[in-house]
N, C-alpha and C positions, 0 to 999 in steps of 0.2 A: 504494500500498500504505499500510495507518496501522500505526504504530508505535507503542506504547504503553511506558513505563517502572513496574511497579509493585515494590513489596517485597512479599518472600516470604521467611516464616521457615522452617529446616528442622526436623524435628522431633527432641525427645529426645536420639535416638543420633548426633544428625551434631552437636547443639548449638545453639546459636539467634543463630546468627548470620543478621543478613539478606543476602539477596543479591537483585541487580538482576536482573531479568526483563523480557526483551524479548519482545511479544505483536505478532505481525503478522500482518495478515487479507493474503492474498493474493489479487488478483482473478482471475489468472492463471492456469490448471490445470496449463499445463508450466509455470510457472514456478515453482508450489508444489512441483511434482514433481522440480524438480530440486534446488530448496532442500530437501528434505527426505530424496534421497538424502544427499547431500552432508552434512548435521547427521547422518545416519544413519552414514555410513563411519566421519567426524573421531571421532561419540562412541558406539559400538557398546554398550559396558554401561549407558551410561546414560540412553539413546534409550527415553519411551513415545509410542505411539500411540495415540490414543483417535479413535472413529468413534461419533458421537451422535447419532439423529434426535431429534428436536422433533417430534411431531404437531399440535402446537397450532397450531404457525408455520408449519410443512410446512417445517423448512429441515433438508437433512442437514449437520452438523458433521464434519470433520477436524482432531484437533492431534498435534502431531507436535511433542514437545520432550524437553529434554535439561534442565530448571531452569535453563537461563544463557537458551536461546532458546526461542521458542514460536510454531509456525508455523500459520497456522491457515487451514481454509477452507470458506467455504460456499456451500450451491447448494439453490436451491429446485428445482431441473429433476429429476423422474423417472429421466430418461437415465442421467443421473451416477451409479447405483447402481453399475453397472456398472462406472464407473473408479476408483469408488473401492474395489470388490473387487478390481478387476486389482490396484493400485496396492498393496493392502494385503498382500496375497501376494504380491505384487515384494522388500517391504520386507522381508516375514520371511523369504525366502530370503536376501535380503542379511544380515540381522543374522543367523542361525542360521550361515549359511557362514563366515561373520570371526568370529564365538566358534569356529566349530569351527578354524580356522587356525591362533586367538590359541592355543588350548587346547593343541593339537599340539605348537604351538613353546616352552610351557612345561613340556611333559614331556620335551623333550630335554636 
């Protein structure tokens, strides 16, 4: 896995302090899934999932980030589209159920 550290500044609402971002391309799908699920469980409200297709290069990319850790997976295999779709649905269920539980706890 490749690890890069970059500097990102936040928008005006959060101020302009620099934040170190770790971006990692993970080569193995199963490792990516485990790392992304772990990130989603620990930082439910801050996690974003992005799926991008680059037609000119024939690449499908998935990125899961919380603005501190950035996990990325890319593939040029058409059969991986179903994996991406299944995993995205799994993440959405995980995030929604986690948010619902935290909202219920706040109301009590």
